[in-house]
C-alpha positions as CSV (number, residue, x, y, z in Angstrom):
1,E,-1.2,-6.8,-15.8
2,I,-4.9,-7.8,-16.1
3,F,-5.3,-5.8,-19.3
4,L,-2.1,-7.5,-20.7
5,S,-3.5,-10.9,-19.9
6,V,-6.9,-10.2,-21.4
7,I,-5.4,-8.7,-24.6
8,D,-3.0,-11.7,-25.0
9,I,-5.7,-14.3,-24.5
10,M,-8.1,-12.6,-27.0
11,K,-5.3,-12.1,-29.6
12,N,-4.6,-15.9,-29.4
13,N,-8.2,-17.0,-29.9
14,F,-8.4,-17.9,-26.2
15,Y,-5.3,-20.1,-26.3
16,F,-2.7,-19.6,-23.6
17,G,0.2,-17.4,-24.8
18,E,3.6,-16.6,-23.6
19,L,2.4,-13.4,-21.9
20,G,-1.2,-14.1,-20.8
21,A,-1.9,-15.3,-17.2
22,S,1.9,-15.5,-16.5
23,T,1.8,-11.7,-15.7
24,I,-0.8,-12.2,-13.0
25,V,0.8,-15.4,-11.6
26,G,4.2,-13.7,-11.6
27,S,2.9,-10.7,-9.8
28,A,1.1,-12.8,-7.2
29,A,4.2,-14.9,-6.6
30,F,6.3,-11.7,-6.2
31,N,3.8,-10.3,-3.7
32,L,3.6,-13.5,-1.7
33,L,7.3,-14.4,-1.6
34,V,9.6,-11.4,-2.4
35,I,7.7,-8.7,-0.6
36,V,7.1,-10.8,2.5
37,A,10.8,-11.7,2.5
38,V,11.9,-8.1,2.2
39,C,9.5,-7.0,5.0
40,V,11.0,-9.7,7.3
41,Q,14.6,-8.9,6.4
42,A,14.0,-5.2,7.0
43,I,13.4,-5.7,10.7
44,P,16.6,-4.7,12.6
45,T,18.5,-7.4,14.5
46,G,17.2,-7.9,18.0
47,E,13.8,-6.2,17.3
48,A,10.4,-7.8,16.6
49,R,7.2,-6.8,14.9
50,I,3.7,-8.0,16.0
51,I,0.8,-8.6,13.6
52,E,-2.0,-6.7,15.4
53,N,-4.8,-7.4,12.9
54,R,-4.5,-11.2,12.9
55,P,-7.9,-12.0,11.3
56,A,-7.0,-10.0,8.2
57,F,-3.6,-11.9,8.1
58,Y,-5.3,-15.3,8.4
59,L,-7.8,-14.4,5.7
60,T,-5.2,-13.2,3.2
61,A,-3.0,-16.3,3.8
62,A,-6.0,-18.7,3.4
63,F,-7.3,-17.1,0.2
64,S,-3.8,-17.0,-1.3
65,L,-3.3,-20.7,-0.7
66,V,-6.8,-21.5,-1.9
67,A,-6.2,-19.6,-5.1
68,Y,-3.0,-21.5,-6.0
69,I,-4.6,-24.8,-5.1
70,W,-7.7,-24.1,-7.2
71,M,-5.7,-23.0,-10.2
72,A,-3.5,-26.2,-10.0
73,F,-6.6,-28.3,-9.6
74,I,-8.4,-27.0,-12.7
75,L,-5.3,-26.9,-15.0
76,T,-3.6,-30.1,-14.1
77,H,-6.2,-32.5,-12.7
78,N,-9.8,-31.7,-13.6
79,T,-9.4,-30.5,-17.2
80,P,-5.7,-30.5,-18.0
81,N,-4.6,-27.5,-20.0
82,V,-8.2,-26.4,-20.5
83,V,-10.3,-23.9,-18.6
84,D,-14.0,-24.7,-18.9
85,V,-16.7,-22.0,-18.7
86,W,-17.9,-23.2,-15.3
87,E,-14.4,-23.1,-13.9
88,A,-13.9,-19.6,-15.2
89,V,-17.3,-18.6,-13.6
90,V,-16.4,-20.1,-10.2
91,T,-13.0,-18.4,-10.3
92,F,-14.6,-15.1,-11.0
93,L,-17.2,-15.5,-8.2
94,L,-14.5,-16.1,-5.7
95,L,-13.8,-12.4,-5.9
96,P,-17.1,-11.2,-4.4
97,V,-16.8,-14.1,-1.9
98,L,-13.5,-12.7,-0.8
99,V,-14.9,-9.2,-0.5
100,Y,-17.9,-10.4,1.5
101,V,-15.8,-12.5,3.9
102,S,-13.3,-9.7,4.3
103,Y,-16.2,-7.3,5.2
104,K,-17.5,-9.8,7.8
105,V,-14.0,-10.3,9.3
106,D,-13.4,-6.5,9.4
107,R,-16.6,-6.1,11.4
108,G,-15.5,-8.8,13.8
109,D,-18.4,-11.2,12.9
110,A,-16.0,-14.1,12.3
111,D,-13.9,-13.7,15.4
112,W,-15.8,-16.5,17.2
113,I,-15.0,-18.9,14.3
114,I,-11.3,-18.1,14.5
115,A,-11.4,-18.4,18.3
116,R,-13.1,-21.8,18.2
117,C,-10.3,-23.1,15.9
118,G,-7.9,-22.3,18.7
119,I,-6.3,-19.4,16.7
120,P,-5.6,-16.2,18.7
121,V,-7.7,-13.3,17.3
122,S,-5.5,-10.5,18.6
123,M,-2.2,-10.0,20.4
124,Q,-3.1,-9.2,24.0
125,R,-0.5,-7.3,26.0
126,S,1.0,-9.2,28.8
127,G,3.3,-8.3,31.6
128,V,2.3,-4.7,31.7
129,E,3.8,-3.1,34.8
130,D,1.6,-1.2,37.2
131,S,1.9,2.5,36.9
132,E,0.9,5.3,39.1
133,E,-2.6,6.7,38.7
134,G,-2.6,9.5,36.1
135,P,-4.9,11.3,33.7
136,L,-7.0,9.1,31.4
137,F,-8.5,9.9,28.0
138,K,-11.8,8.5,26.9
139,F,-15.1,9.4,25.1
140,D,-18.3,10.0,27.0
141,E,-20.1,7.5,24.8
142,S,-18.8,4.4,23.0
143,V,-21.8,4.5,20.6
144,L,-23.8,7.5,19.3
145,K,-27.0,7.0,17.3
146,I,-27.8,9.8,15.0
147,P,-31.2,10.2,13.3
148,A,-31.3,10.7,9.6
149,A,-31.7,14.3,8.3
150,D,-32.5,15.9,4.9
151,E,-30.0,18.8,5.6
152,P,-26.3,18.9,6.5
153,S,-25.8,18.6,10.3
154,E,-23.0,18.6,12.8
155,V,-22.6,16.2,15.7
156,Q,-20.5,17.0,18.8
157,V,-18.5,14.1,20.1
158,I,-17.4,14.7,23.6
159,A,-13.9,13.6,24.7
160,R,-13.1,13.6,28.4
161,R,-10.0,13.3,30.5
162,T,-10.1,12.2,34.1
163,G,-7.5,12.8,36.9
164,P,-5.3,15.8,37.1
165,V,-6.2,18.3,34.4
166,D,-3.9,21.2,35.3
167,Q,-1.8,20.8,32.1
168,P,-3.0,21.3,28.5
169,L,-3.4,18.2,26.3
170,T,-3.4,18.0,22.5
171,F,-4.8,15.0,20.7
172,C,-5.1,14.0,17.0
173,Y,-8.3,12.5,15.7
174,R,-9.5,11.0,12.4
175,L,-12.7,9.7,10.9
176,E,-12.9,6.2,9.5
177,G,-15.9,4.9,7.5
178,I,-17.0,1.4,8.2
179,T,-20.1,1.2,6.1
180,A,-20.4,5.0,5.8
181,E,-18.6,6.6,2.9
182,A,-16.6,9.8,3.2
183,G,-17.8,12.5,0.8
184,F,-21.3,10.9,0.6
185,D,-22.4,10.3,4.2
186,F,-19.9,12.5,6.1
187,E,-17.2,15.0,5.4
188,E,-13.6,13.9,6.0
189,G,-12.4,15.9,9.0
190,D,-9.1,14.7,10.4
191,G,-7.4,17.1,12.7
192,E,-6.4,17.9,16.2
193,A,-7.9,19.5,19.3
194,T,-6.6,20.7,22.6
195,F,-7.8,20.5,26.2
196,E,-6.9,23.8,27.8
197,A,-5.4,23.8,31.3
198,G,-8.2,23.0,33.8
199,A,-10.6,21.7,31.1
200,S,-11.9,18.1,31.4
201,T,-14.0,18.0,28.2
202,Q,-13.4,18.8,24.6
203,A,-15.8,18.5,21.7
204,I,-15.0,17.1,18.3
205,S,-17.3,18.3,15.5
206,V,-18.3,15.8,12.8
207,R,-20.2,17.1,9.8
208,L,-22.8,14.8,8.4
209,L,-24.2,15.1,4.8
210,P,-27.9,14.8,3.9
211,R,-29.0,11.2,3.7
212,P,-31.3,10.0,0.8
213,R,-34.6,8.4,1.8
214,W,-33.4,5.1,0.3
215,R,-30.1,5.0,2.2
216,I,-29.8,2.2,4.9
217,G,-28.2,2.7,8.2
218,C,-24.4,2.9,8.3
219,R,-21.5,3.5,10.7
220,L,-18.3,5.4,11.0
221,L,-15.6,5.7,13.7
222,V,-14.0,8.7,15.4
223,V,-10.5,7.5,16.4
224,V,-8.0,9.2,18.7
225,D,-4.7,7.3,18.8
226,A,-2.1,10.1,19.5
227,L,-1.8,12.2,22.7
228,S,0.8,14.8,23.2
229,G,1.0,15.3,27.0
230,M,0.9,13.4,30.3
231,C,-2.1,11.3,29.6
232,S,-3.0,7.7,28.8
233,F,-5.9,6.0,27.1
234,D,-8.5,4.4,29.4
235,P,-7.9,0.6,29.0
236,A,-11.5,-0.1,29.8
237,D,-12.7,2.1,26.9
238,D,-13.2,1.0,23.3
239,G,-9.7,0.9,21.8
240,G,-8.0,-0.3,24.9
241,D,-4.5,1.0,25.8
242,D,-3.7,2.1,22.2
243,A,-6.6,4.4,21.2
244,A,-10.0,5.8,22.1
245,I,-12.8,5.0,19.7
246,V,-16.5,6.1,19.4
247,T,-18.9,4.6,16.9
248,L,-21.4,6.9,15.1
249,V,-24.5,5.0,13.9
250,L,-26.2,6.9,11.2
251,E,-29.8,5.7,11.3
252,P,-32.0,5.5,8.2
253,H,-35.1,7.5,7.5
254,E,-38.3,6.2,8.9
255,R,-39.9,4.2,6.2
256,R,-43.6,3.4,5.7
257,G,-44.8,0.7,3.3
258,A,-42.8,-1.5,1.1
259,L,-39.1,-1.3,0.8
260,S,-38.0,0.7,-2.3
261,M,-35.8,-0.9,-5.0
262,L,-32.9,1.4,-4.2
263,T,-33.1,0.5,-0.5
264,A,-33.1,-3.2,-1.3
265,I,-30.1,-2.8,-3.6
266,D,-28.3,-0.6,-1.0
267,R,-28.8,-3.3,1.6
268,I,-27.1,-6.0,-0.7
269,M,-24.3,-3.8,-1.9
270,S,-23.7,-0.2,-0.7
271,L,-24.6,2.2,-3.5
272,R,-22.5,4.8,-1.8
273,S,-19.5,2.5,-1.9
274,L,-20.2,1.7,-5.5
275,S,-20.3,5.5,-6.4
276,R,-17.1,6.0,-4.5
277,G,-15.5,3.1,-6.4
278,F,-16.6,4.5,-9.8
279,A,-15.2,7.9,-8.9
280,D,-11.9,6.4,-7.9
281,W,-11.8,4.3,-11.1
282,R,-12.6,7.4,-13.2
283,D,-9.7,9.3,-11.5
284,Q,-7.3,6.4,-12.1
285,M,-8.3,6.2,-15.8
286,C,-7.7,10.0,-16.2
287,D,-4.2,9.5,-14.5
288,V,-3.4,6.8,-17.0
289,W,-4.8,8.5,-20.1
290,Y,-3.7,12.1,-19.6
291,C,-0.3,13.5,-18.8
292,N,-0.4,14.7,-15.1
293,G,-4.0,13.4,-14.8
294,S,-6.2,15.9,-16.7
295,P,-6.6,17.4,-20.2
296,E,-5.7,20.8,-18.9
297,E,-2.5,19.6,-17.3
298,Q,-1.6,17.7,-20.5
299,Q,-2.0,20.8,-22.6
300,D,0.2,22.8,-20.3
301,A,2.8,20.0,-20.3
302,S,2.9,20.0,-24.1
303,R,3.7,23.7,-24.4
């Protein structure tokens, strides 16, 4: 839709055409109105759904409204039917602003602002009935700091269960990058592990990749949110009643002297994330350009 809008605008000497921005506005309206309505209508009668990640919901709603108000302001009030260069620049710069604010909200840095506005940050469980003491699952550490290394390495994250351990317990885990990038800072390694009967600890192996000298510190999560057996998550642990989470802090190399240019750039915008984005963009372009996503597959399909 963006390509259609750009092509239509350029073909019409930067005059609004019948196609143009209508494709983007129409798609945005569809996402905001139709998809939300379908999601609400799909909930069975008598049931309810709770928005758990409320800050992300508030941010999406706020920027959606701001975008419509801003477009209405510049096209009907400030410069009717004309988009000035400064208006286009401001509109474009709102994208990195959205990305930056989303990053801060995802890290929880903006929770205090939301709380001061009197808006609940998360849905807290209430009315939980007391249950008998049973096995609890948790990690030994909530945060692990790992020094930088020039070679691939493995870190053992220790999971522990307390209480009766006479039965085996299987759990599923996954790795989630916060500022660390899968395939660049660590290897994706989702899987499952099992406590044998009588065992109270189980190690999860996380493979870390070599870190360049210019790379700043970054973080990733080891998340366990599924248990198959008589066990519950420790509500006092990071993740609460729903999961067990440990944060791995990948520390940077020790630096001496002035900060390098790459380090300065990496601190402003993650070069690893940028590389990952270009790789995803290249794969998407190949999927669009070639049948079945590659020249070889296209040749096979044409035979």
